[in-house]
N, C-alpha and C positions, 0 to 999 in steps of 0.2 A: 567454547564455538559459539562462533555466530553465522545465522543463516539467513538470510534469507529465498525470496521465490521468486523466480519470472513469469510476470501474467504476460499471456498475449493475448490480441485482440482478433475471434476472426470478421472477418471482413463482411463476410456474408451473415451471417448473423448475429454477430455485434456482441456476443459474448466471448467473457474472458475466461481464458485456463490456463493455470498453473503447469506449464512446461519445462520449469528447469529448479533446480536451486544452487543459491553460490552457499558456499560455506570460506569458511576463515578456520583454519586452527593453527595458533600460534601465525609463523609469518609467511605459510603456505596457504593459497589459496582452489578451493576445490568446485568443478562443477558439471552436475549431471541432470541428466534429462528427466523431468519426471509422465508419469504415465498420462497423465492429459495433454501431453506432444500426440499421443495416439487416436486422439479424442476427432479429430477433427483432418479430413484428407490433404487441407490446404495447407497444415504446417508444414514447414523446412528447416531442416538442421540449419545451425546456423557457421557459415564461414567455415573453419579448418576443422568444426569439431563436428562431424559429419555423422559418426557413431554414436546412437543413441544407446546403446548397449555399456557402456565405461563411463570413469568416472577422468575426468581429465584434472590435472594438479601443473598450478604454474607457483612461483617465486614471487612473481608480481598479479597485480591483476587486470584479468581477461581484458584485452580486447573490446568486448563486448560494452564490459560494464565500466570501463577506463574514458571510455566517452561521452558519459556520459555524467559527467563529473566536472563542473564547473572549471578552470584553470584558477589558481591561484593570483595568476597577474591579470586577471581580469577587471577591471573598475568597480566593479558592480559583487565583487565579490564578500567582499563586509558588509555589506547587504542582503546577498543573497544567504548567508550564515544567518544574518536577524531574522528574518524569512521564517528559516526552520527554525529556530525559538536554539539553536546551538554555538556556543562558542569555542575559541581557536583553539581548546584543550582538547574539548569530545569530538572538535569534526573529523572523527577519520569516515574516510572511506564507505563503508559498510554506515555509517549512521547516517551521513549525508543522503544515500541511496532509500535510508529506510524511511524516512522524510519524504524529501524531493519524487520519491517512484522513477527518477530516473528519467524521467518523461524528455520525447525529443517527438517533434516534428514531424522526424525522418520515417518512421517506424511504429507499428502497434503494440509496443511493448514497456508493461510497469515495471518494479521493483515492491515487495513488500517485504514485513515481517510476517511469521505464524508468532504471536505469542507467545509465553511464559511467565510464571507464576511469580509478582513482583514481592516486595520485602512484606508486605500486607496480606499475601497469599494473592491480591486481586489482576484478573486480566483487565489490559491494560495497552492500547494504542493511540499513536496521535497518528492524525492522515490529513491532509486538505480536501475542502467540502468539495467535491465534482460537478460542475455544472451550471458554476454559475454565470456565467457569460452567456448563458443562455435563457436568463430569468429576465421577467420584468423590470424597465429601472427603478421603481420603487422600494421593489425584492431589493435591487444589488445596494441602493440608501440606506437601507435598515441596517444592512451587514456592516456598512463601515461605523456604524453607532455603537454597536455591538465591543462590549471592553470583555478582558479576561476575566475570564472567570464566572460570566454570564454561560445562564441553563440554557442547552437546545433539546428540544425533545425530539423524536423519534413517532413518523409516520410511516407506515410498509403500505406502500402503492404497490397494492396484489394486481392492478388490470396494464402495470406496466407491459410492454410490450416486449422488451429484452430482456427480463427479468421480472420474477413471479416476488419475488424473495426480495426487491428493493427498498430504500428505505429513504426518504426522504427528512430532514431538518429541520423544525419551523421556530420563530421564538418564540416566546410568550407575549406578549403586551405591551407595543401589538402585535398580532400573530403575524409572520412572515415566514415563507421557504427560502430558508438559506442555504440552498443545493444536496447534494443527497450525498450518500456514503458511498466509500469504495466500495464495486461492485465485487472482489474478490473477501469483501469483508464480510459479504451480507450470510453466509452459512451460519459461521459463529454468531456472528450478533444476537439474529434470530434464533439461535438455538437458546439464546441465555436469555432475551426475552422471553421462550414459550415454558422456562423453568421457571420462573418467575423472579430472576435473581433480581439483587438492587444493582439496579443498572442508570450510569448518566453519563451525558455527552457536555463538552464545556467548553467554552471559548480558551484556546489558549493563546492565539495570537489575532491581530484583523491587521494584514496589512495591506495597507491602502496604495502604496507607490510601489505594489507590484503584479505583474500578468495575474489577469485573473486565476489561474489555476493554482494559485500561494497566495488566496488573497487571504480564505479564511484557515489556519493551521486549531483543527477539534482535536477532543482529547473523548476516547469511549472508556468508561470503568466500568467493572463488574466483581459481585462476589465470582471467586472460582469453587461451580460447584464441585463435591468428590465424582473422582472420574472424568470432568469432565476435560476431551482432547480435543484441542482446536487443531485446526487444517485437517482433520480425520477420513476426507472425502478419498475416495482411490484415487483420484486423478493427480493428487498430492505425494504418493509413493512413489520412490525412485524406479525409474527403468533397471539401472545394472543390481544382480546379483552377488555381485562380489565388491570389492577397494581397490582391484586392477586403476595404476593413473594413469595418462598418457598425458 
C-alpha cells in the first residue's frame, strides 16, 4: 500500500496542517480526512467530499490530485521527470506527487510521504528545498554550484515566527544558506536530531533550468531508532472510525 498525506496551509497563521491521506491499494485509491482538518476553523472540505467522517474510494485517482500532475503531452514533461529524479518506468502518479508535492499556484495544498524503513532500516525521504526564491542572489548562485552527493548541514531556526521547529540548510565551504526543509517534516527531523541519530542531508540534483521550487532536490537520511514512529502526531490520525467507502 502506498500512502501520501495532504497538507493545507492556513493563510492566517501560515502553519501547515495534515488534513487528509491518500492511499493506493492495488488499483484502487482511497481518501480520508485526518484530524488536522479540525485544527483550523478556516479549513473547508474539498469538492464533493464534504463528509469528513467517511473513506472515499475510486478506481481512478481523485480529480483533486489528478489536476496536480503534469500532462504527459506537455513538451516539458521529460524535463519535469528529470527534475524529480524519476524515470518513465518509475513515474507512477503517487511517486510524482510524493516528490513534486503537487503544488499549484491556485491553492495552499501540498502532498508528502510518511517514510517507512528502507532496506537498510533507515529513515529516508527526498524533498525540494523551500524558500530559495527569497534568498539573496549570492546564495542562489552558490546553490547552482552544488553537485549530486554534496553534503548540506541543518540549522535550527528557533526564532522563526511561523515554526519554532524550522530547519535551515547550509553548505559547508563557503558557508551559504540553501533554503529550508519542508515544514511538515520538521517534527520528525527534529526528533531524529534530538535522539542523536546519524543524520545526513545530501544533494540529489540541482536543476538550474527549473522553477525555484524545484531547483534543489535533497535527500534526508537517518538511522531508524528502535520504537520510532514517523508522523505520529494526533493531527495525522484519520477521522473515519470505520472503513466504509463512498
